[in-house]
C-alpha positions as CSV (number, residue, x, y, z in Angstrom):
1,M,118.3,140.4,200.0
2,I,115.2,139.1,202.8
3,H,112.1,138.9,200.9
4,D,109.3,140.6,203.0
5,P,105.8,139.3,202.4
6,A,104.5,142.1,204.1
7,N,105.4,144.8,201.4
8,V,104.3,142.3,198.5
9,V,100.7,142.9,200.4
10,A,100.9,146.5,201.1
11,A,102.2,147.1,197.0
12,V,98.6,145.6,196.1
13,S,96.5,147.1,198.9
14,P,92.9,148.1,198.1
15,S,93.7,151.4,199.0
16,D,96.6,151.6,196.3
17,T,94.6,150.6,193.9
18,K,92.2,153.0,194.2
19,L,95.1,155.6,194.5
20,R,96.5,154.6,191.3
21,G,93.1,154.6,189.7
22,L,92.2,158.6,190.9
23,L,96.0,159.2,189.9
24,G,95.4,158.0,186.3
25,E,91.7,159.5,186.5
26,M,93.1,162.9,187.7
27,S,95.9,162.8,185.1
28,V,93.7,162.3,182.0
29,F,91.5,165.0,183.6
30,T,94.0,167.7,184.0
31,M,95.4,167.2,180.4
32,I,91.9,167.8,179.0
33,M,91.6,171.0,181.0
34,T,95.1,172.3,179.6
35,V,93.6,171.0,175.7
36,P,91.6,174.5,175.5
37,Q,94.7,176.5,176.6
38,V,96.7,175.0,173.8
39,L,93.2,175.5,171.3
40,A,93.3,179.2,172.1
41,I,96.8,179.5,171.2
42,W,97.0,177.3,168.3
43,V,93.5,177.6,166.7
44,G,92.7,181.2,168.4
45,H,96.5,182.8,167.9
46,Q,96.1,184.0,171.0
47,A,99.1,183.6,172.9
48,A,98.5,187.2,175.3
49,G,99.8,186.6,178.8
50,V,101.3,183.0,178.0
51,S,104.5,182.6,179.9
52,I,106.8,180.9,178.1
53,L,108.8,180.7,181.3
54,S,106.5,179.2,183.8
55,W,105.7,176.6,180.9
56,S,109.2,175.8,180.3
57,A,109.5,174.9,184.1
58,Y,106.2,172.6,183.6
59,L,107.9,170.6,180.5
60,V,111.1,170.4,182.7
61,S,109.1,169.1,185.4
62,A,107.4,166.8,182.9
63,V,110.7,165.3,181.6
64,L,112.1,164.6,185.1
65,W,108.6,162.3,186.1
66,L,108.9,160.6,182.6
67,W,112.6,159.9,183.3
68,F,111.7,159.0,187.3
69,G,108.9,156.7,185.7
70,I,110.8,154.8,183.2
71,R,113.8,154.2,186.3
72,R,111.2,152.5,188.0
73,H,109.2,150.9,185.3
74,D,106.1,152.3,186.5
75,R,103.9,152.9,183.3
76,N,100.8,154.9,185.6
77,I,103.9,157.4,185.9
78,Y,105.9,157.9,182.4
79,V,102.7,157.4,180.2
80,P,100.8,160.3,181.6
81,W,103.7,162.4,181.7
82,L,104.3,161.7,178.0
83,G,101.1,163.6,177.2
84,W,102.4,166.6,179.7
85,I,105.5,166.7,177.6
86,A,103.4,166.9,174.4
87,L,101.0,169.9,175.7
88,D,103.5,172.1,177.2
89,G,105.6,171.9,174.2
90,A,102.1,173.1,172.2
91,V,101.9,175.5,174.5
92,I,105.4,176.9,174.6
93,A,106.0,176.3,170.6
94,G,102.5,178.4,170.2
95,A,103.4,181.3,172.7
96,V,106.5,181.5,170.5
97,V,104.8,181.6,167.0
98,Y,102.2,183.7,168.2
99,G,103.4,185.8,171.4
């Protein structure tokens, strides 16, 4: 395998670093925006209108992203998806219990 220095430079470019930072911030932001849904279900016992099918699709997607991130050894990918698995699972379980 031939080492290409241009690929190394591109991998750590300032725009890539900024994008990774923005993606990390958006991961946290979107998870925080999901917490009210989880609280409405578990604290308010309100699961009417929650689609188990939709949230199950989100859970499957999260598991696939987690798997991809682990295979790539990229914490920026797999760590947020651990949070999404927990949130998706909480919504699904709450919808089963209170729906």
